PDB file of the backbone (N, CA, C, O) and the ligand in Angstrom, with CONECT records:
HET     ZN  A 101       1
ATOM      1  N   UNK A   1       0.856  -1.191  -0.022  1.00  0.00           N
ATOM      2  CA  UNK A   1      -0.004   0.015  -0.003  1.00  0.00           C
ATOM      3  C   UNK A   1       0.880   1.232   0.011  1.00  0.00           C
ATOM      4  O   UNK A   1       1.816   1.336   0.805  1.00  0.00           O
ATOM      5  N   UNK A   2       0.570   2.158  -0.884  1.00  0.00           N
ATOM      6  CA  UNK A   2       1.349   3.375  -0.995  1.00  0.00           C
ATOM      7  C   UNK A   2       0.503   4.561  -0.585  1.00  0.00           C
ATOM      8  O   UNK A   2      -0.620   4.735  -1.057  1.00  0.00           O
ATOM      9  N   UNK A   3       1.051   5.367   0.291  1.00  0.00           N
ATOM     10  CA  UNK A   3       0.363   6.574   0.730  1.00  0.00           C
ATOM     11  C   UNK A   3       1.079   7.778   0.185  1.00  0.00           C
ATOM     12  O   UNK A   3       2.250   8.007   0.488  1.00  0.00           O
ATOM     13  N   UNK A   4       0.380   8.547  -0.620  1.00  0.00           N
ATOM     14  CA  UNK A   4       0.977   9.771  -1.177  1.00  0.00           C
ATOM     15  C   UNK A   4       0.833  10.924  -0.203  1.00  0.00           C
ATOM     16  O   UNK A   4      -0.275  11.206   0.255  1.00  0.00           O
ATOM     17  N   UNK A   5       1.919  11.593   0.123  1.00  0.00           N
ATOM     18  CA  UNK A   5       1.825  12.739   1.026  1.00  0.00           C
ATOM     19  C   UNK A   5       1.818  14.053   0.237  1.00  0.00           C
ATOM     20  O   UNK A   5       1.671  15.132   0.811  1.00  0.00           O
ATOM     21  N   UNK A   6       1.981  13.944  -1.087  1.00  0.00           N
ATOM     22  CA  UNK A   6       2.069  15.174  -1.880  1.00  0.00           C
ATOM     23  C   UNK A   6       0.694  15.671  -2.275  1.00  0.00           C
ATOM     24  O   UNK A   6       0.510  16.856  -2.555  1.00  0.00           O
ATOM     25  N   UNK A   7      -0.262  14.773  -2.298  1.00  0.00           N
ATOM     26  CA  UNK A   7      -1.574  15.185  -2.762  1.00  0.00           C
ATOM     27  C   UNK A   7      -2.436  15.652  -1.592  1.00  0.00           C
ATOM     28  O   UNK A   7      -2.665  14.888  -0.654  1.00  0.00           O
ATOM     29  N   UNK A   8      -2.918  16.897  -1.634  1.00  0.00           N
ATOM     30  CA  UNK A   8      -3.737  17.408  -0.528  1.00  0.00           C
ATOM     31  C   UNK A   8      -5.000  16.566  -0.354  1.00  0.00           C
ATOM     32  O   UNK A   8      -5.603  16.119  -1.329  1.00  0.00           O
ATOM     33  N   UNK A   9      -5.372  16.366   0.851  1.00  0.00           N
ATOM     34  CA  UNK A   9      -6.545  15.585   1.149  1.00  0.00           C
ATOM     35  C   UNK A   9      -7.803  16.433   0.980  1.00  0.00           C
ATOM     36  O   UNK A   9      -7.802  17.622   1.301  1.00  0.00           O
ATOM     37  N   UNK A  10      -8.836  15.843   0.494  1.00  0.00           N
ATOM     38  CA  UNK A  10     -10.136  16.539   0.394  1.00  0.00           C
ATOM     39  C   UNK A  10     -11.079  15.929   1.417  1.00  0.00           C
ATOM     40  O   UNK A  10     -11.263  14.713   1.477  1.00  0.00           O
ATOM     41  N   UNK A  11     -11.678  16.815   2.229  1.00  0.00           N
ATOM     42  CA  UNK A  11     -12.542  16.375   3.299  1.00  0.00           C
ATOM     43  C   UNK A  11     -13.941  16.979   3.070  1.00  0.00           C
ATOM     44  O   UNK A  11     -14.089  18.196   2.958  1.00  0.00           O
ATOM     45  N   UNK A  12     -14.934  16.131   3.005  1.00  0.00           N
ATOM     46  CA  UNK A  12     -16.294  16.604   2.867  1.00  0.00           C
ATOM     47  C   UNK A  12     -16.927  16.793   4.232  1.00  0.00           C
ATOM     48  O   UNK A  12     -16.893  15.891   5.070  1.00  0.00           O
ATOM     49  N   UNK A  13     -17.491  17.935   4.449  1.00  0.00           N
ATOM     50  CA  UNK A  13     -18.056  18.250   5.755  1.00  0.00           C
ATOM     51  C   UNK A  13     -19.474  18.718   5.599  1.00  0.00           C
ATOM     52  O   UNK A  13     -19.946  18.944   4.485  1.00  0.00           O
ATOM     53  N   UNK A  14     -20.162  18.867   6.724  1.00  0.00           N
ATOM     54  CA  UNK A  14     -21.588  19.213   6.685  1.00  0.00           C
ATOM     55  C   UNK A  14     -21.851  20.644   7.103  1.00  0.00           C
ATOM     56  O   UNK A  14     -22.987  21.113   7.036  1.00  0.00           O
ATOM     57  N   UNK A  15     -20.817  21.340   7.533  1.00  0.00           N
ATOM     58  CA  UNK A  15     -21.001  22.729   7.974  1.00  0.00           C
ATOM     59  C   UNK A  15     -19.942  23.610   7.299  1.00  0.00           C
ATOM     60  O   UNK A  15     -18.896  23.126   6.866  1.00  0.00           O
ATOM     61  N   UNK A  16     -20.238  24.906   7.219  1.00  0.00           N
ATOM     62  CA  UNK A  16     -19.325  25.813   6.533  1.00  0.00           C
ATOM     63  C   UNK A  16     -18.170  26.228   7.467  1.00  0.00           C
ATOM     64  O   UNK A  16     -17.194  26.829   7.018  1.00  0.00           O
ATOM     65  N   UNK A  17     -18.284  25.910   8.737  1.00  0.00           N
ATOM     66  CA  UNK A  17     -17.206  26.210   9.675  1.00  0.00           C
ATOM     67  C   UNK A  17     -16.541  24.894  10.095  1.00  0.00           C
ATOM     68  O   UNK A  17     -17.195  23.986  10.608  1.00  0.00           O
ATOM     69  N   UNK A  18     -15.263  24.817   9.870  1.00  0.00           N
ATOM     70  CA  UNK A  18     -14.525  23.612  10.170  1.00  0.00           C
ATOM     71  C   UNK A  18     -13.269  23.961  10.973  1.00  0.00           C
ATOM     72  O   UNK A  18     -12.811  25.104  10.985  1.00  0.00           O
ATOM     73  N   UNK A  19     -12.749  22.980  11.618  1.00  0.00           N
ATOM     74  CA  UNK A  19     -11.456  23.160  12.313  1.00  0.00           C
ATOM     75  C   UNK A  19     -10.479  22.138  11.722  1.00  0.00           C
ATOM     76  O   UNK A  19     -10.879  21.055  11.294  1.00  0.00           O
ATOM     77  N   UNK A  20      -9.198  22.501  11.705  1.00  0.00           N
ATOM     78  CA  UNK A  20      -8.179  21.609  11.183  1.00  0.00           C
ATOM     79  C   UNK A  20      -6.947  21.691  12.074  1.00  0.00           C
ATOM     80  O   UNK A  20      -6.509  22.776  12.457  1.00  0.00           O
ATOM     81  N   UNK A  21      -6.406  20.543  12.392  1.00  0.00           N
ATOM     82  CA  UNK A  21      -5.137  20.532  13.113  1.00  0.00           C
ATOM     83  C   UNK A  21      -4.090  19.727  12.339  1.00  0.00           C
ATOM     84  O   UNK A  21      -3.045  19.364  12.879  1.00  0.00           O
ATOM     85  N   UNK A  22      -4.388  19.457  11.072  1.00  0.00           N
ATOM     86  CA  UNK A  22      -3.418  18.751  10.233  1.00  0.00           C
ATOM     87  C   UNK A  22      -3.433  17.240  10.395  1.00  0.00           C
ATOM     88  O   UNK A  22      -2.765  16.520   9.653  1.00  0.00           O
ATOM     89  N   UNK A  23      -4.185  16.773  11.354  1.00  0.00           N
ATOM     90  CA  UNK A  23      -4.222  15.329  11.539  1.00  0.00           C
ATOM     91  C   UNK A  23      -2.944  14.827  12.197  1.00  0.00           C
ATOM     92  O   UNK A  23      -2.285  15.532  12.961  1.00  0.00           O
ATOM     93  N   UNK A  24      -2.627  13.594  11.871  1.00  0.00           N
ATOM     94  CA  UNK A  24      -1.478  12.964  12.536  1.00  0.00           C
ATOM     95  C   UNK A  24      -0.212  13.131  11.686  1.00  0.00           C
ATOM     96  O   UNK A  24      -0.264  13.428  10.492  1.00  0.00           O
ATOM     97  N   UNK A  25       0.902  12.930  12.346  1.00  0.00           N
ATOM     98  CA  UNK A  25       2.172  12.902  11.614  1.00  0.00           C
ATOM     99  C   UNK A  25       2.756  14.267  11.344  1.00  0.00           C
ATOM    100  O   UNK A  25       2.483  15.233  12.057  1.00  0.00           O
ATOM    101  N   UNK A  26       3.579  14.334  10.284  1.00  0.00           N
ATOM    102  CA  UNK A  26       4.388  15.509  10.023  1.00  0.00           C
ATOM    103  C   UNK A  26       3.540  16.724   9.627  1.00  0.00           C
ATOM    104  O   UNK A  26       3.999  17.860   9.738  1.00  0.00           O
ATOM    105  N   UNK A  27       2.331  16.495   9.174  1.00  0.00           N
ATOM    106  CA  UNK A  27       1.488  17.603   8.726  1.00  0.00           C
ATOM    107  C   UNK A  27       0.735  18.269   9.857  1.00  0.00           C
ATOM    108  O   UNK A  27       0.006  19.235   9.631  1.00  0.00           O
ATOM    109  N   UNK A  28       0.899  17.773  11.061  1.00  0.00           N
ATOM    110  CA  UNK A  28       0.170  18.377  12.200  1.00  0.00           C
ATOM    111  C   UNK A  28       0.544  19.811  12.411  1.00  0.00           C
ATOM    112  O   UNK A  28       1.685  20.204  12.165  1.00  0.00           O
ATOM    113  N   UNK A  29      -0.396  20.595  12.861  1.00  0.00           N
ATOM    114  CA  UNK A  29      -0.190  22.019  13.106  1.00  0.00           C
ATOM    115  C   UNK A  29      -1.179  22.494  14.138  1.00  0.00           C
ATOM    116  O   UNK A  29      -2.131  21.781  14.455  1.00  0.00           O
ATOM    117  N   UNK A  30      -0.975  23.686  14.672  1.00  0.00           N
ATOM    118  CA  UNK A  30      -1.949  24.215  15.679  1.00  0.00           C
ATOM    119  C   UNK A  30      -3.347  24.266  15.066  1.00  0.00           C
ATOM    120  O   UNK A  30      -3.531  24.566  13.887  1.00  0.00           O
ATOM    121  N   UNK A  31      -4.308  23.962  15.909  1.00  0.00           N
ATOM    122  CA  UNK A  31      -5.693  23.924  15.410  1.00  0.00           C
ATOM    123  C   UNK A  31      -6.160  25.287  14.957  1.00  0.00           C
ATOM    124  O   UNK A  31      -6.039  26.274  15.682  1.00  0.00           O
ATOM    125  N   UNK A  32      -6.693  25.332  13.753  1.00  0.00           N
ATOM    126  CA  UNK A  32      -7.232  26.584  13.233  1.00  0.00           C
ATOM    127  C   UNK A  32      -8.675  26.362  12.868  1.00  0.00           C
ATOM    128  O   UNK A  32      -9.098  25.235  12.609  1.00  0.00           O
ATOM    129  N   UNK A  33      -9.441  27.453  12.848  1.00  0.00           N
ATOM    130  CA  UNK A  33     -10.852  27.390  12.484  1.00  0.00           C
ATOM    131  C   UNK A  33     -11.014  28.137  11.148  1.00  0.00           C
ATOM    132  O   UNK A  33     -10.529  29.253  10.961  1.00  0.00           O
ATOM    133  N   UNK A  34     -11.708  27.473  10.254  1.00  0.00           N
ATOM    134  CA  UNK A  34     -11.851  27.995   8.917  1.00  0.00           C
ATOM    135  C   UNK A  34     -13.331  28.172   8.609  1.00  0.00           C
ATOM    136  O   UNK A  34     -14.158  27.376   9.053  1.00  0.00           O
ATOM    137  N   UNK A  35     -13.669  29.215   7.847  1.00  0.00           N
ATOM    138  CA  UNK A  35     -15.025  29.491   7.493  1.00  0.00           C
ATOM    139  C   UNK A  35     -15.140  29.584   5.976  1.00  0.00           C
ATOM    140  O   UNK A  35     -14.453  30.393   5.352  1.00  0.00           O
ATOM    141  N   UNK A  36     -16.002  28.765   5.377  1.00  0.00           N
ATOM    142  CA  UNK A  36     -16.130  28.741   3.915  1.00  0.00           C
ATOM    143  C   UNK A  36     -16.895  29.967   3.409  1.00  0.00           C
ATOM    144  O   UNK A  36     -16.720  30.367   2.259  1.00  0.00           O
ATOM    145  N   UNK A  37     -17.725  30.556   4.239  1.00  0.00           N
ATOM    146  CA  UNK A  37     -18.563  31.603   3.737  1.00  0.00           C
ATOM    147  C   UNK A  37     -19.523  31.041   2.675  1.00  0.00           C
ATOM    148  O   UNK A  37     -20.113  29.978   2.869  1.00  0.00           O
ATOM    149  N   UNK A  38     -19.671  31.748   1.573  1.00  0.00           N
ATOM    150  CA  UNK A  38     -20.585  31.295   0.525  1.00  0.00           C
ATOM    151  C   UNK A  38     -19.902  30.421  -0.503  1.00  0.00           C
ATOM    152  O   UNK A  38     -20.556  29.954  -1.435  1.00  0.00           O
ATOM    153  N   UNK A  39     -18.612  30.184  -0.365  1.00  0.00           N
ATOM    154  CA  UNK A  39     -17.846  29.497  -1.395  1.00  0.00           C
ATOM    155  C   UNK A  39     -18.115  28.004  -1.389  1.00  0.00           C
ATOM    156  O   UNK A  39     -18.042  27.356  -2.433  1.00  0.00           O
ATOM    157  N   UNK A  40     -18.422  27.458  -0.237  1.00  0.00           N
ATOM    158  CA  UNK A  40     -18.649  26.024  -0.124  1.00  0.00           C
ATOM    159  C   UNK A  40     -17.327  25.254  -0.128  1.00  0.00           C
ATOM    160  O   UNK A  40     -17.326  24.028  -0.236  1.00  0.00           O
ATOM    161  N   UNK A  41     -16.225  25.954  -0.013  1.00  0.00           N
ATOM    162  CA  UNK A  41     -14.925  25.295   0.005  1.00  0.00           C
ATOM    163  C   UNK A  41     -13.923  26.196   0.701  1.00  0.00           C
ATOM    164  O   UNK A  41     -13.991  27.418   0.573  1.00  0.00           O
ATOM    165  N   UNK A  42     -12.982  25.596   1.446  1.00  0.00           N
ATOM    166  CA  UNK A  42     -11.923  26.353   2.025  1.00  0.00           C
ATOM    167  C   UNK A  42     -10.674  25.449   2.150  1.00  0.00           C
ATOM    168  O   UNK A  42     -10.783  24.248   2.397  1.00  0.00           O
ATOM    169  N   UNK A  43      -9.516  26.046   1.976  1.00  0.00           N
ATOM    170  CA  UNK A  43      -8.298  25.275   2.093  1.00  0.00           C
ATOM    171  C   UNK A  43      -7.569  25.696   3.357  1.00  0.00           C
ATOM    172  O   UNK A  43      -7.481  26.883   3.669  1.00  0.00           O
ATOM    173  N   UNK A  44      -7.057  24.735   4.066  1.00  0.00           N
ATOM    174  CA  UNK A  44      -6.282  25.041   5.268  1.00  0.00           C
ATOM    175  C   UNK A  44      -4.935  25.662   4.873  1.00  0.00           C
ATOM    176  O   UNK A  44      -4.190  25.069   4.092  1.00  0.00           O
ATOM    177  N   UNK A  45      -4.618  26.839   5.401  1.00  0.00           N
ATOM    178  CA  UNK A  45      -3.379  27.493   5.034  1.00  0.00           C
ATOM    179  C   UNK A  45      -2.129  26.749   5.530  1.00  0.00           C
ATOM    180  O   UNK A  45      -1.024  27.001   5.049  1.00  0.00           O
ATOM    181  N   UNK A  46      -2.302  25.860   6.462  1.00  0.00           N
ATOM    182  CA  UNK A  46      -1.144  25.135   7.027  1.00  0.00           C
ATOM    183  C   UNK A  46      -0.826  23.875   6.195  1.00  0.00           C
ATOM    184  O   UNK A  46       0.310  23.663   5.770  1.00  0.00           O
ATOM    185  N   UNK A  47      -1.840  23.070   5.983  1.00  0.00           N
ATOM    186  CA  UNK A  47      -1.568  21.746   5.408  1.00  0.00           C
ATOM    187  C   UNK A  47      -2.221  21.557   4.042  1.00  0.00           C
ATOM    188  O   UNK A  47      -2.139  20.470   3.470  1.00  0.00           O
ATOM    189  N   UNK A  48      -2.872  22.598   3.504  1.00  0.00           N
ATOM    190  CA  UNK A  48      -3.472  22.541   2.174  1.00  0.00           C
ATOM    191  C   UNK A  48      -4.641  21.536   2.065  1.00  0.00           C
ATOM    192  O   UNK A  48      -5.134  21.248   0.974  1.00  0.00           O
ATOM    193  N   UNK A  49      -5.049  21.032   3.192  1.00  0.00           N
ATOM    194  CA  UNK A  49      -6.203  20.150   3.169  1.00  0.00           C
ATOM    195  C   UNK A  49      -7.406  20.948   2.713  1.00  0.00           C
ATOM    196  O   UNK A  49      -7.586  22.097   3.119  1.00  0.00           O
ATOM    197  N   UNK A  50      -8.217  20.354   1.884  1.00  0.00           N
ATOM    198  CA  UNK A  50      -9.330  21.055   1.291  1.00  0.00           C
ATOM    199  C   UNK A  50     -10.624  20.556   1.889  1.00  0.00           C
ATOM    200  O   UNK A  50     -10.917  19.360   1.892  1.00  0.00           O
ATOM    201  N   UNK A  51     -11.402  21.521   2.404  1.00  0.00           N
ATOM    202  CA  UNK A  51     -12.700  21.180   3.002  1.00  0.00           C
ATOM    203  C   UNK A  51     -13.786  21.614   2.046  1.00  0.00           C
ATOM    204  O   UNK A  51     -13.795  22.760   1.597  1.00  0.00           O
ATOM    205  N   UNK A  52     -14.685  20.733   1.733  1.00  0.00           N
ATOM    206  CA  UNK A  52     -15.782  20.997   0.806  1.00  0.00           C
ATOM    207  C   UNK A  52     -17.114  20.713   1.503  1.00  0.00           C
ATOM    208  O   UNK A  52     -17.301  19.679   2.144  1.00  0.00           O
ATOM    209  N   UNK A  53     -18.015  21.656   1.354  1.00  0.00           N
ATOM    210  CA  UNK A  53     -19.329  21.461   1.940  1.00  0.00           C
ATOM    211  C   UNK A  53     -20.133  20.429   1.162  1.00  0.00           C
ATOM    212  O   UNK A  53     -20.382  20.598  -0.032  1.00  0.00           O
ATOM    213  N   UNK A  54     -20.539  19.359   1.841  1.00  0.00           N
ATOM    214  CA  UNK A  54     -21.324  18.354   1.201  1.00  0.00           C
ATOM    215  C   UNK A  54     -22.620  18.920   0.663  1.00  0.00           C
ATOM    216  O   UNK A  54     -23.363  19.554   1.412  1.00  0.00           O
ATOM    217  N   UNK A  55     -22.921  18.711  -0.619  1.00  0.00           N
ATOM    218  CA  UNK A  55     -24.121  19.251  -1.211  1.00  0.00           C
ATOM    219  C   UNK A  55     -23.991  20.707  -1.601  1.00  0.00           C
ATOM    220  O   UNK A  55     -24.945  21.291  -2.117  1.00  0.00           O
ATOM    221  N   UNK A  56     -22.840  21.307  -1.371  1.00  0.00           N
ATOM    222  CA  UNK A  56     -22.602  22.700  -1.695  1.00  0.00           C
ATOM    223  C   UNK A  56     -22.148  22.906  -3.148  1.00  0.00           C
ATOM    224  O   UNK A  56     -22.081  21.949  -3.919  1.00  0.00           O
ATOM    225  N   UNK A  57     -21.843  24.135  -3.510  1.00  0.00           N
ATOM    226  CA  UNK A  57     -21.478  24.446  -4.905  1.00  0.00           C
ATOM    227  C   UNK A  57     -20.211  23.784  -5.371  1.00  0.00           C
ATOM    228  O   UNK A  57     -20.010  23.647  -6.577  1.00  0.00           O
ATOM    229  N   UNK A  58     -19.338  23.363  -4.466  1.00  0.00           N
ATOM    230  CA  UNK A  58     -18.080  22.738  -4.871  1.00  0.00           C
ATOM    231  C   UNK A  58     -18.101  21.222  -4.733  1.00  0.00           C
ATOM    232  O   UNK A  58     -17.102  20.544  -4.973  1.00  0.00           O
ATOM    233  N   UNK A  59     -19.244  20.715  -4.349  1.00  0.00           N
ATOM    234  CA  UNK A  59     -19.327  19.282  -4.186  1.00  0.00           C
ATOM    235  C   UNK A  59     -19.585  18.645  -5.551  1.00  0.00           C
ATOM    236  O   UNK A  59     -20.679  18.748  -6.108  1.00  0.00           O
ATOM    237  N   UNK A  60     -18.548  17.983  -6.075  1.00  0.00           N
ATOM    238  CA  UNK A  60     -18.626  17.429  -7.431  1.00  0.00           C
ATOM    239  C   UNK A  60     -18.875  15.913  -7.439  1.00  0.00           C
ATOM    240  O   UNK A  60     -18.654  15.232  -8.440  1.00  0.00           O
ATOM    241  N   UNK A  61     -19.325  15.433  -6.331  1.00  0.00           N
ATOM    242  CA  UNK A  61     -19.500  13.976  -6.222  1.00  0.00           C
ATOM    243  C   UNK A  61     -20.769  13.492  -6.879  1.00  0.00           C
ATOM    244  O   UNK A  61     -21.027  12.288  -6.910  1.00  0.00           O
ATOM    245  N   UNK A  62     -21.561  14.390  -7.400  1.00  0.00           N
ATOM    246  CA  UNK A  62     -22.819  13.939  -7.999  1.00  0.00           C
ATOM    247  C   UNK A  62     -23.963  14.125  -7.017  1.00  0.00           C
ATOM    248  O   UNK A  62     -23.959  15.068  -6.226  1.00  0.00           O
ATOM    249  N   UNK A  63     -24.907  13.263  -7.063  1.00  0.00           N
ATOM    250  CA  UNK A  63     -26.075  13.412  -6.217  1.00  0.00           C
ATOM    251  C   UNK A  63     -25.718  13.285  -4.732  1.00  0.00           C
ATOM    252  O   UNK A  63     -25.012  12.367  -4.314  1.00  0.00           O
ATOM    253  N   UNK A  64     -26.216  14.208  -3.982  1.00  0.00           N
ATOM    254  CA  UNK A  64     -25.881  14.245  -2.574  1.00  0.00           C
ATOM    255  C   UNK A  64     -26.560  13.107  -1.815  1.00  0.00           C
ATOM    256  O   UNK A  64     -26.094  12.665  -0.765  1.00  0.00           O
ATOM    257  N   UNK A  65     -27.640  12.664  -2.363  1.00  0.00           N
ATOM    258  CA  UNK A  65     -28.382  11.583  -1.709  1.00  0.00           C
ATOM    259  C   UNK A  65     -27.835  10.242  -2.116  1.00  0.00           C
ATOM    260  O   UNK A  65     -28.333   9.209  -1.666  1.00  0.00           O
TER     261      UNK A  65
HETATM  262 ZN    ZN A 101      -4.674  21.890   8.256  1.00  0.00          ZN2+
END
């Protein structure tokens, strides 16, 4: 099993306000709180993790149901 650390992780969430602490390992960082506003998406400035609002304008997964 190969784990790529170069590709930013995409996390689907249910609220426009999220918190991120980078998770485990080398990417960990102080916990920050991010607000998507109307964009439906926000990227963590520390670890580049991308948070997307499920069912929002940036949710490209198809049908939410
Ligand atoms: Zn982060």
